Structures are given as C-alpha cells and as structure tokens.
C-alpha positions in Angstrom: -4.5 -7.4 14.9 -4.5 -6.5 11.2 -0.8 -6.2 10.9 -0.3 -9.6 12.7 -2.9 -11.3 10.4 -1.4 -9.8 7.3 2.2 -10.6 8.1 1.6 -14.2 9.2 -0.8 -15.1 6.3 1.8 -13.8 3.8 4.6 -15.7 5.6 2.5 -18.9 5.4 1.6 -18.1 1.8 -2.1 -18.2 2.5 -2.7 -15.3 0.2 -0.9 -14.3 -3.0 -1.1 -10.6 -2.0 -2.3 -8.4 0.7 -2.6 -4.6 0.6 -3.3 -2.6 3.8 -5.0 0.6 3.1 -4.1 3.4 5.6 -7.0 5.8 5.9 -7.7 8.9 8.0 -5.8 9.5 11.4 -4.2 6.1 11.1 -1.7 7.7 8.8 -0.4 9.8 11.7 0.0 6.7 13.8 1.9 4.9 11.2 4.1 7.9 10.5 5.0 8.7 14.0 4.8 5.6 16.3 8.0 3.6 16.4 6.4 0.4 17.4 3.9 0.6 14.5 6.7 1.6 12.1 8.5 -1.6 13.0 5.4 -3.7 12.5 4.8 -2.2 9.2 8.4 -2.9 8.2 8.1 -6.5 9.3 4.9 -6.8 7.3 6.6 -5.3 4.3 9.4 -7.8 4.6 6.8 -10.6 4.5 5.4 -9.1 1.3 2.5 -7.0 2.6 1.8 -3.9 0.5 0.8 -0.6 2.1 -1.1 2.2 0.5 -2.4 5.4 2.1 -5.0 8.0 1.2 -3.0 10.9 -0.3 -5.5 13.5 0.9 -5.4 12.1 4.5 -1.6 12.2 4.5 -1.6 15.8 3.2 -4.2 16.9 5.7 -2.3 15.3 8.6 1.2 16.3 7.4 2.4 12.7 7.1 3.1 12.6 3.3 7.0 12.4 3.6 7.1 10.1 6.5 4.8 7.6 4.8 6.8 7.8 1.6 10.0 7.3 3.6 8.5 4.0 4.8 7.8 2.8 1.2 4.1 3.4 1.5 2.4 4.5 -1.7 0.0 7.4 -1.6 -3.0 7.5 -3.9 -6.5 8.9 -4.0 -8.4 5.9 -2.6 -12.1 7.0 -3.1 -12.6 5.5 -6.6 -10.4 2.4 -6.2 -12.0 1.5 -2.8 -15.5 1.9 -4.3 -14.6 -0.5 -7.2 -13.2 -3.0 -4.7 -16.5 -3.0 -2.8 -18.7 -3.0 -6.0 -16.7 -6.0 -7.3 -17.1 -7.8 -3.9 -13.4 -8.2 -3.3 -12.2 -9.5 0.1 -12.0 -6.7 2.6 -11.3 -6.5 6.3 -12.0 -3.2 7.9 -11.1 -2.0 11.3 
C-alpha cells in the first residue's frame, strides 16, 4: 500500500518529494524479495527516495543489498525524532 501510494502520488506530482524510511525487519524484505525489489525500483523511477536504518541493515546483514538498490543508509534515530517534533507529515505502517 505504501509503495503504491508513494509511486502514484509522485507520478501525479501531488508531492514535491517523498522519502520512505525502511526500518527493522523490513530491510530484509526489501533486500531479498524480488517482487518488493521491483516495486522499490518502480517507485525510485517515479522519484520516491528510500533510506534505511543503518543499524537495522547491519544487524540483518542487508547493508550491501540495500546499497546495491540505491537506498541510502543512515542512523535514523535523531532525524526521525526531529521530523516528529517538527510535526512533519508521516505515514507509518
């Protein structure tokens, strides 16, 4: 649902930018599932940015697979806290 929403709203230019944050075990799904990899690639073509928690990727052994997909890896704790404190638009699943 999130990938569909992000892709379509970028295609229709409803947002200037969208970043999907990959957190926890989702990094393993994104790194290993061929169907999800295709959906991520389609979303990237539409302009959706992807970023993953570096610690989650390290712990789950998905670092290189995510980097190979063009997904940035950062420590998301502080940036996510700032997004929440600043009342930015967030959809969580």
